C-alpha positions in Angstrom: -229.1 131.8 -50.1 -230.3 134.9 -48.5 -228.8 137.9 -50.4 -227.7 139.5 -47.1 -225.8 136.4 -46.1 -224.1 135.5 -49.4 -223.2 138.8 -50.9 -219.6 138.4 -49.8 -219.3 135.5 -52.2 -220.2 137.7 -55.2 -217.2 139.2 -57.1 -216.7 142.9 -57.4 -216.9 142.9 -61.2 -220.6 142.5 -62.0 -221.9 143.9 -65.3 -225.5 143.8 -64.0 -227.1 143.5 -60.6 -230.9 143.0 -60.5 -232.5 144.0 -57.2 -235.8 142.1 -56.8 -235.5 139.9 -53.8 -237.0 140.4 -50.4 -239.2 143.5 -50.8 -238.8 144.6 -47.2 -237.3 148.1 -46.7 -234.1 147.0 -44.9 -233.5 144.2 -47.4 -233.7 146.5 -50.4 -231.3 149.0 -48.7 -228.8 146.1 -47.9 -229.1 144.7 -51.4 -228.4 148.1 -52.9 -225.3 148.7 -50.7 -224.0 145.2 -51.0 -224.5 144.6 -54.7 -224.1 148.2 -55.9 -220.5 148.1 -54.7 -220.0 145.0 -56.8 -221.1 146.6 -60.0 -218.1 147.6 -62.1 -217.8 151.1 -63.6 -220.0 151.0 -66.8 -222.2 148.4 -65.3 -225.9 148.6 -64.5 -227.9 148.3 -61.3 -231.6 147.4 -61.9 -234.6 147.8 -59.6 -237.8 145.9 -60.2 -241.3 146.7 -58.9 -240.9 150.5 -58.9 -244.0 151.7 -60.7 -245.3 154.7 -58.8 -249.0 154.0 -59.4 -248.9 150.7 -57.5 -247.2 152.0 -54.4 -250.2 153.3 -52.6 -252.2 150.1 -52.9 -249.5 147.5 -52.2 -248.1 147.5 -48.7 -244.9 146.0 -47.4 -245.7 142.7 -45.8 -243.2 142.6 -42.9 -242.5 146.3 -42.4 -244.2 149.4 -41.1 -247.3 150.6 -42.9 -245.6 152.5 -45.6 -246.0 152.2 -49.4 -244.4 148.9 -50.5 -241.2 148.4 -52.4 -240.9 151.8 -54.0 -240.2 153.6 -50.7 -237.6 151.0 -49.9 -236.0 151.7 -53.3 -236.1 155.5 -52.6 -234.4 154.9 -49.2 -231.8 152.7 -50.8 -231.2 155.4 -53.4 -230.7 158.0 -50.7 -228.2 155.8 -48.9 -226.2 155.3 -52.1 -226.6 159.0 -53.2 -228.6 158.1 -56.4 -228.6 159.7 -58.8 -226.3 162.5 -57.6 -223.2 160.4 -56.9 -221.5 158.1 -59.4 -224.8 156.6 -60.6 -226.9 157.9 -63.5 -230.6 157.0 -64.0 -230.8 155.6 -67.6 -234.2 153.8 -67.6 -237.4 154.4 -65.7 -240.4 152.6 -67.2 -243.7 151.0 -66.1 -247.0 149.8 -67.6 -249.8 151.9 -66.2 -252.3 149.1 -66.8 -250.2 146.5 -64.8 -250.9 145.7 -61.2 -247.3 145.3 -60.4 -244.0 146.0 -62.0 -241.9 148.9 -63.2 -238.2 149.0 -63.7 -235.4 151.5 -63.0 -231.8 151.1 -64.2 -228.8 153.0 -63.1 -225.4 153.2 -64.9 -222.3 153.2 -62.6 -220.0 156.1 -63.5 -216.4 156.7 -62.4 -216.3 158.4 -59.0 
């Protein structure tokens, strides 16, 4: 189902949550809030399609005319307090020759 509609069915003890669903800004923010809370301490929250070099050429299909998924991820990070709260950036990688992609991973620390 839609991640915003079924998140309540997901247990609060995930080792990993992978955010790569609806690339609209609000959806990314909701997925971050909903699923980030379900990642256990010591677990990882992954974001796909975050390569900075693709963000000025790919636009969000259903949102305002802003750089595509990356800005949504940044907004979601701000809402969650990444990386200044109980989340630590542990991986940030992309292939400069790829037209899409990139990955960021955050480790959930004790509050």
